[in-house]
C-alpha positions in Angstrom: -26.6 -50.1 -57.9 -26.7 -50.5 -53.9 -26.9 -54.2 -53.0 -29.5 -55.4 -49.7 -26.0 -55.8 -47.5 -23.8 -52.8 -48.6 -22.9 -49.7 -46.3 -22.2 -46.6 -47.6 -22.5 -42.8 -46.5 -25.1 -40.9 -48.1 -27.3 -38.1 -47.3 -30.7 -37.6 -47.9 -32.0 -34.2 -49.4 -35.6 -33.4 -49.8 -35.1 -32.0 -53.4 -32.7 -34.5 -54.5 -33.8 -37.6 -52.9 -31.0 -39.9 -51.9 -27.4 -38.4 -53.0 -24.0 -40.9 -52.9 -21.5 -39.1 -50.5 -18.7 -38.6 -53.4 -21.3 -36.2 -54.9 -20.6 -32.6 -55.0 -23.9 -31.8 -53.7 -22.9 -33.1 -50.5 -21.1 -31.1 -48.0 -21.3 -33.4 -44.4 -22.2 -36.8 -44.1 -23.5 -39.4 -41.8 -23.7 -43.1 -41.8 -27.1 -44.4 -43.1 -27.0 -48.2 -43.4 -29.2 -49.9 -46.0 -30.0 -53.7 -46.0 -31.5 -56.4 -44.8 -28.9 -55.9 -41.3 -30.1 -52.5 -40.8 -33.5 -53.6 -38.8 -31.3 -55.9 -36.7 -28.3 -53.6 -36.5 -25.9 -56.4 -37.5 -22.9 -54.5 -38.9 -19.7 -56.0 -39.7 -16.9 -55.7 -37.4 -15.1 -53.1 -40.2 -18.6 -51.4 -40.4 -18.9 -51.0 -37.1 -15.4 -49.4 -36.6 -17.1 -46.6 -38.5 -19.7 -46.0 -36.5 -19.4 -42.7 -34.3 -19.3 -43.9 -30.6 -19.5 -41.2 -28.3 -17.7 -41.2 -24.8 -19.9 -41.5 -21.4 -20.7 -38.3 -20.0 -18.4 -36.8 -17.6 -19.5 -36.0 -14.4 -20.2 -32.5 -14.1 -17.8 -30.4 -11.9 -18.9 -28.3 -8.9 -19.2 -24.8 -10.1 -16.3 -22.4 -8.5 -18.1 -19.7 -6.9 -16.9 -16.0 -8.2 -17.4 -13.4 -5.1 -15.1 -10.6 -4.5 -13.6 -10.7 -1.0 -14.0 -14.8 -0.7 -11.3 -16.9 -0.5 -10.8 -20.5 0.1 -7.9 -21.7 2.5 -5.8 -23.2 -0.3 -6.2 -19.3 -1.7 -4.9 -18.1 1.3 -2.1 -20.4 1.7 -1.0 -19.3 -1.5 -1.0 -15.6 -0.6 0.8 -16.5 2.7 3.8 -18.1 1.3 4.0 -15.0 -1.0 6.1 -12.0 0.0 3.8 -8.7 0.9 4.1 -6.3 -2.1 5.1 -2.9 -1.2 4.8 0.3 -3.2 7.2 1.8 -0.9 9.6 -0.2 1.2 8.2 -0.3 4.6 6.5 2.4 4.4 3.2 1.8 1.9 2.2 -1.3 1.4 -0.2 -2.0 -1.9 -3.4 -2.0 -1.6 -3.9 -0.9 2.2 -4.5 2.4 4.1 -1.9 4.2 5.3 -1.3 7.0 7.5 1.6 9.8 7.6 1.3 11.9 10.6 2.8 15.0 12.3 2.7 18.3 14.3 1.9 21.5 12.2 4.6 22.9 10.1 6.9 19.7 10.1 7.0 19.2 6.3 4.5 16.5 5.3 3.1 18.3 2.3 6.4 18.4 1.1 7.5 14.8 2.0 4.3 13.3 -0.2 5.1 15.7 -2.7 8.6 14.8 -3.1 7.3 10.7 -2.9 4.7 11.6 -5.6 7.6 13.0 -8.2 9.6 10.3 -7.5 7.0 8.0 -8.6 6.0 9.6 -11.5 9.2 10.1 -12.7 9.6 6.4 -12.7 12.6 6.5 -9.7 13.3 3.0 -8.2 13.8 4.8 -4.8 12.7 7.7 -2.5 14.8 8.3 0.9 16.5 5.3 0.4 13.7 3.2 0.4 12.8 0.7 -2.9 9.5 2.3 -4.8 7.7 -0.5 -7.0 4.9 1.7 -8.8 3.3 -0.3 -11.6 1.6 2.6 -13.6 3.6 5.6 -12.0 0.2 7.9 -11.6 -0.2 9.7 -8.3 -3.6 11.4 -7.5 -3.7 13.9 -4.6 -6.8 15.5 -2.8 -5.4 18.5 -0.8 -7.4 21.1 1.3 -4.3 22.5 2.7 -2.5 24.6 -0.2 -3.6 25.9 -3.2 -2.6 25.7 -6.9 -0.2 28.4 -6.6 2.0 27.0 -3.9 1.6 23.5 -5.6 3.3 24.7 -8.6 5.9 26.4 -6.6 6.8 23.7 -4.7 7.0 21.3 -7.9 9.4 23.6 -9.5 11.8 23.6 -6.4 11.8 19.9 -6.1 12.5 19.1 -9.4 15.5 21.5 -9.1 16.0 22.3 -12.7 14.7 18.8 -13.7 12.1 18.4 -16.1 9.2 15.9 -16.1 8.5 13.9 -19.3 5.0 15.1 -20.5 3.8 11.6 -20.0 4.8 12.3 -16.4 3.6 15.6 -16.0 0.1 14.3 -16.9 0.6 11.3 -14.2 0.7 13.5 -11.1 -2.8 15.1 -10.7 -3.9 16.9 -7.8 -7.8 18.1 -7.0 -8.2 21.0 -5.0 -11.8 21.2 -4.3 -13.8 18.5 -1.9 -17.1 19.2 -3.3 -18.6 15.8 -5.0 -15.3 14.5 -4.2 -16.2 11.0 -4.0 -18.2 10.7 -7.1 -15.1 12.9 -9.3 -12.5 10.2 -7.4 -14.6 7.3 -8.6 -14.7 8.9 -12.5 -11.0 9.5 -12.4 -10.3 6.2 -10.7 -12.4 4.2 -13.4 -10.7 5.9 -16.5 -6.9 5.7 -15.4 -4.9 3.4 -13.0 -3.2 4.8 -10.5 -0.6 3.4 -7.9 -1.4 6.2 -4.7 -4.2 8.1 -3.7 -3.0 11.1 -1.0 -5.4 12.5 1.0 -4.6 15.7 2.8 -5.9 16.1 5.2 -7.8 13.3 6.9 -9.7 15.4 9.6 -10.7 18.0 6.7 -12.6 14.8 4.9 -14.4 14.0 8.0 -17.1 17.1 7.2 -16.9 18.3 10.7 -18.4 15.4 12.5 -16.8 13.9 16.1 -13.2 12.3 15.1 -13.4 10.9 18.2 -16.3 8.7 17.1 -15.0 5.1 16.5 -18.2 4.5 14.1 -17.7 8.1 12.3 -14.1 7.3 11.6 -14.7 3.9 10.3 -17.6 4.8 8.0 -15.1 7.2 6.7 -12.2 4.7 6.4 -15.0 2.3 4.9 -15.2 4.5 1.9 -11.2 4.0 1.0 -11.2 0.1 1.8 -13.8 -0.1 -1.3 -11.7 2.2 -3.5 -8.6 -0.2 -2.6 -10.6 -2.9 -3.8 -12.5 -1.6 -6.6 -9.3 0.1 -8.4 -6.3 -1.5 -6.9 -4.9 1.1 -5.3 -2.8 2.3 -2.0 -4.2 4.9 0.3 -2.1 7.5 2.2 -3.9 9.7 4.5 -2.1 12.9 6.4 -3.2 13.6 9.8 -2.3 15.5 12.5 -0.4 14.5 16.1 -1.0 16.1 19.4 1.5 18.3 21.3 1.4 15.6 23.9 5.0 14.6 24.8 5.2 11.6 27.4 3.0 9.0 25.6 3.7 6.7 22.2 3.7 8.5 18.8 0.3 6.4 17.7 -1.4 7.5 20.9 -0.7 11.2 20.0 -2.5 10.9 16.8 -5.5 12.9 16.6 -9.1 11.4 17.1 -10.5 8.0 17.8 -8.5 4.9 18.2 -10.1 3.3 15.0 -7.6 5.3 13.0 -4.9 3.2 14.4 -6.7 0.3 14.3 -7.5 0.3 10.8 -4.5 1.5 9.8 -2.1 -1.0 8.3 1.1 1.3 8.3 1.3 4.8 10.3 4.6 6.8 9.8 5.1 9.7 11.9 7.3 12.9 10.9 8.9 15.0 13.3 11.2 17.7 13.5 14.8 17.4 15.5 15.5 20.3 18.3 17.7 22.9 16.9 18.2 21.4 13.7 16.0 23.2 11.5 17.7 20.7 8.8 16.9 17.6 10.2 13.8 15.4 10.6 12.8 11.8 12.3 10.6 9.3 10.4 9.5 6.8 12.5 7.0 3.6 11.6 4.9 3.5 14.7 2.6 0.9 13.3 3.4 -1.8 10.5 1.1 -4.7 10.0 4.0 -6.4 7.7 7.1 -5.7 9.6 9.2 -7.1 12.6 9.3 -5.3 16.2 13.0 -5.0 15.3 12.2 -2.9 12.5 9.8 -0.6 13.8 10.0 2.5 16.3 13.6 3.0 15.1 13.9 6.8 13.8 15.1 7.1 10.0 17.2 10.1 9.9 16.4 12.8 7.1 18.2 15.6 5.7 15.7 18.8 4.7 17.0 20.7 1.8 15.6 23.9 2.5 16.7 25.5 -0.8 14.9 22.7 -3.0 12.2 21.4 -0.2 13.2 17.7 -0.6 14.4 14.8 1.8 17.1 12.6 1.4 18.3 10.0 3.8 21.1 10.8 6.4 23.9 8.6 7.7 24.2 11.1 10.7 24.3 10.2 14.3 22.2 12.3 16.1 24.1 13.1 19.1 22.2 15.7 22.1 24.0 19.3 22.0 25.1 21.1 25.0 22.7 23.8 26.5 24.3 26.5 24.0 23.4 24.0 21.2 26.8 25.2 19.5 28.1 21.7 18.8 27.3 18.0 18.9 28.8 16.5 21.5 30.6 13.2 21.4 29.9 10.1 23.3 30.9 10.2 27.1 30.7 13.9 27.0 28.2 16.3 28.3 25.8 15.6 25.7 25.2 12.0 26.8 24.9 13.0 30.3 21.8 15.3 29.1 20.4 12.6 27.6 21.0 10.0 30.3 19.3 12.4 32.8 16.3 13.3 30.4 16.3 9.0 30.2 16.4 8.3 33.8 13.5 11.1 34.6 11.3 9.8 32.3 11.8 6.4 33.4 11.1 7.8 37.1 7.9 9.2 36.0 6.5 5.7 34.7 6.9 6.7 31.2 7.1 3.2 29.1 10.7 1.6 27.8 9.4 1.8 24.1 7.9 5.6 24.6 11.4 6.9 25.9 13.1 5.2 23.0 11.2 7.2 21.1 11.5 10.3 22.7 15.5 10.5 22.8 15.5 8.7 19.3 17.4 5.5 20.4 16.4 1.8 20.1 14.8 0.2 23.6 17.7 -1.8 24.0 20.1 1.0 24.5 17.8 2.7 26.6 17.4 -0.3 28.8 21.0 -0.5 29.0 21.2 3.2 30.1 18.6 2.9 32.8 20.5 0.2 34.1 23.8 1.9 34.1 22.7 4.9 35.5 20.2 3.6 38.4 22.7 4.2 41.1 23.9 7.5 39.8 20.4 8.8 39.4 19.5 7.7 43.1 22.7 9.1 44.5 21.9 12.3 42.6 25.5 11.9 41.0 23.9 12.1 37.6 22.2 15.5 38.2 19.0 17.4 37.0 18.8 17.8 33.1 20.3 21.3 32.6 
């Protein structure tokens, strides 16, 4: 029998009445107090210790706002302390719009196909620059070439090697731009890609004025959205104008908005009288120091395989016959120096002269200082 001053754990069930806690009918129990003290809540220390005492409610936290593209200062500072990630060292920052430009027939499509095969093959470098591909997938949209040309080039660039079955599926090429944005969205939602290549930029502006900044920016905004939505890098292939006496980025066809929106602009050029050599120059790069820009990388073009490799060759100007490379101090240097002095006298900027002759700005400046008297007196002589 339960006393008037006792305490026990019971549960009330409508079907059975009051049931002691040790009954097998009871699964969940809670304290119920019986006796005279119940009304006045005079509970002994032992009994009081058995009460479930709830802690005071905590102050509610300010809800975190989650909006795409919104960052607080502490988050930005954290990003600023990190090294900028690159898909391809120096040339292709991750999650950015980049351009590869060059005159017609210089080999831009061969270059990006060679790069694409290196990515899907899982290689860790291309032309001596580190690759950091996460998914090892490349998506190409080309209006320049057909499927037979692409197939032939892939075979030649593999040079007898074979791709794994996975790698073969990881290089995807679209050759029809009808409904292309809808098709790209489907493709990028279904699979993760490292790189999207558009060849060529001019063909995708759909005949609108490429010199209009508003039109160019509205076009590029589509690809900025893809970068945000699909965590991908974008390489747009474009053409250079024929002008020689201006900087490389100013020779890019179309609006200045192209250069403004590009995070990286690389230019591929031929070298006069050397069909097997190309110059690759980073003309604009938001994530490189000034010392790393506008210094050409010399590439060897392998005609038999249609591939590129890094060359350590130091280019010197040839004699007028072009039969042999000139050593320092011989006629080749005099031809080069005469050209530098002529361009300087015409008012060309130092950095543009450096791009034109393939030297660093400091070297051009030194040559101008050394040859100023000779040029003014006619001792240096004109270019042959």
